[in-house]
C-alpha positions as a LaTeX table, in Angstrom:
\begin{tabular}{lrrr}
\hline
Residue & $x$ (\AA) & $y$ (\AA) & $z$ (\AA) \\
\hline
Met1 & $-23.38$ & $-54.86$ & 3.99 \\
Ser2 & $-25.66$ & $-52.01$ & 4.38 \\
Lys3 & $-24.90$ & $-48.61$ & 2.87 \\
Ala4 & $-26.61$ & $-46.87$ & 5.64 \\
Leu5 & $-24.78$ & $-44.09$ & 7.33 \\
Val6 & $-26.65$ & $-44.30$ & 10.47 \\
Lys7 & $-27.28$ & $-47.49$ & 12.49 \\
Thr8 & $-31.15$ & $-47.53$ & 13.03 \\
Glu9 & $-33.06$ & $-49.81$ & 15.26 \\
Ser10 & $-35.65$ & $-52.29$ & 14.04 \\
Asp11 & $-38.51$ & $-50.24$ & 15.16 \\
Gly12 & $-39.10$ & $-46.87$ & 16.58 \\
Val13 & $-38.57$ & $-43.24$ & 15.27 \\
His14 & $-35.34$ & $-42.56$ & 13.46 \\
Ala15 & $-34.60$ & $-39.11$ & 14.41 \\
Val16 & $-31.54$ & $-38.47$ & 12.47 \\
Pro17 & $-32.80$ & $-39.34$ & 8.92 \\
Ala18 & $-36.14$ & $-37.36$ & 9.82 \\
Leu19 & $-34.06$ & $-34.15$ & 10.49 \\
Ala20 & $-32.06$ & $-34.66$ & 7.49 \\
Ser21 & $-35.17$ & $-34.99$ & 5.26 \\
Ala22 & $-36.69$ & $-31.95$ & 7.12 \\
Leu23 & $-33.69$ & $-30.03$ & 5.85 \\
Leu24 & $-33.58$ & $-31.50$ & 2.42 \\
Pro25 & $-36.21$ & $-33.88$ & 1.21 \\
Gly26 & $-34.76$ & $-37.27$ & 0.26 \\
Leu27 & $-31.59$ & $-36.64$ & 2.39 \\
Gly28 & $-32.98$ & $-38.84$ & 5.28 \\
Gln29 & $-33.48$ & $-41.69$ & 2.76 \\
Leu30 & $-29.95$ & $-41.34$ & 1.54 \\
Val31 & $-28.73$ & $-41.37$ & 5.13 \\
Lys32 & $-30.65$ & $-44.63$ & 5.90 \\
Gly33 & $-29.12$ & $-46.13$ & 2.73 \\
Asp34 & $-32.31$ & $-46.19$ & 0.44 \\
Thr35 & $-30.59$ & $-44.21$ & $-2.47$ \\
Asp36 & $-33.36$ & $-44.89$ & $-5.20$ \\
Lys37 & $-35.92$ & $-43.57$ & $-3.09$ \\
Gly38 & $-34.03$ & $-40.68$ & $-1.78$ \\
Val39 & $-32.88$ & $-39.70$ & $-5.33$ \\
Gly40 & $-36.59$ & $-39.99$ & $-6.45$ \\
Ile41 & $-38.01$ & $-37.77$ & $-3.59$ \\
Leu42 & $-35.25$ & $-34.99$ & $-4.25$ \\
Thr43 & $-35.98$ & $-34.91$ & $-7.85$ \\
Val44 & $-39.72$ & $-34.45$ & $-7.39$ \\
Ala45 & $-39.23$ & $-32.05$ & $-4.75$ \\
Val46 & $-36.74$ & $-29.87$ & $-6.87$ \\
Val47 & $-38.99$ & $-29.96$ & $-9.89$ \\
Ala48 & $-42.17$ & $-29.19$ & $-8.15$ \\
Gly49 & $-40.33$ & $-26.53$ & $-6.06$ \\
Ser50 & $-38.99$ & $-24.82$ & $-9.12$ \\
Ser51 & $-42.21$ & $-25.11$ & $-10.84$ \\
Tyr52 & $-43.77$ & $-23.23$ & $-7.96$ \\
Leu53 & $-41.49$ & $-20.39$ & $-8.19$ \\
Tyr54 & $-41.37$ & $-20.13$ & $-12.02$ \\
Ala55 & $-44.85$ & $-21.21$ & $-13.24$ \\
Leu56 & $-48.14$ & $-19.29$ & $-14.07$ \\
Pro57 & $-50.02$ & $-18.63$ & $-10.71$ \\
Ile58 & $-52.66$ & $-21.39$ & $-11.15$ \\
Ile59 & $-50.16$ & $-23.93$ & $-11.87$ \\
Gly60 & $-47.45$ & $-22.71$ & $-9.38$ \\
His61 & $-49.96$ & $-23.19$ & $-6.51$ \\
Phe62 & $-50.50$ & $-26.78$ & $-7.48$ \\
Ala63 & $-46.86$ & $-27.37$ & $-7.76$ \\
Gly64 & $-46.27$ & $-25.88$ & $-4.37$ \\
Leu65 & $-48.85$ & $-28.26$ & $-2.85$ \\
Ile66 & $-46.89$ & $-31.06$ & $-4.36$ \\
Ala67 & $-43.59$ & $-29.87$ & $-3.16$ \\
Ala68 & $-45.21$ & $-29.61$ & 0.47 \\
Gly69 & $-46.60$ & $-33.12$ & 0.25 \\
Thr70 & $-43.37$ & $-34.46$ & $-1.03$ \\
Trp71 & $-41.46$ & $-32.75$ & 1.91 \\
Leu72 & $-43.71$ & $-34.27$ & 4.58 \\
Tyr73 & $-43.68$ & $-37.51$ & 2.85 \\
Ala74 & $-39.92$ & $-37.46$ & 3.05 \\
Val75 & $-39.84$ & $-36.65$ & 6.56 \\
Ala76 & $-42.48$ & $-39.19$ & 7.66 \\
Asp77 & $-40.75$ & $-41.96$ & 5.65 \\
Ala78 & $-37.36$ & $-41.13$ & 6.98 \\
Ala79 & $-38.75$ & $-41.26$ & 10.45 \\
Phe80 & $-40.91$ & $-44.47$ & 10.26 \\
Ala81 & $-40.22$ & $-46.39$ & 7.36 \\
Lys82 & $-38.13$ & $-49.57$ & 7.84 \\
Lys83 & $-35.28$ & $-50.46$ & 5.26 \\
Lys84 & $-35.94$ & $-53.58$ & 2.95 \\
\hline
\end{tabular}
């Protein structure tokens, strides 16, 4: 039995999980039922985002790039990846 909240097709773009990950990184993976990946992405995004806000200027910009990359990865993975 699948833990996914949204029934997805075997191929194509999964719009609901992609939109969920656009709002909060990792949420789309949680919606698809891939909890380990969703929690990992959310953790990386929160740590990198908070480092961007509260770190030294040089380190903060690097952390901001990591946060942006994590967000882009989360949206793309939620939209195109198939659940194993």
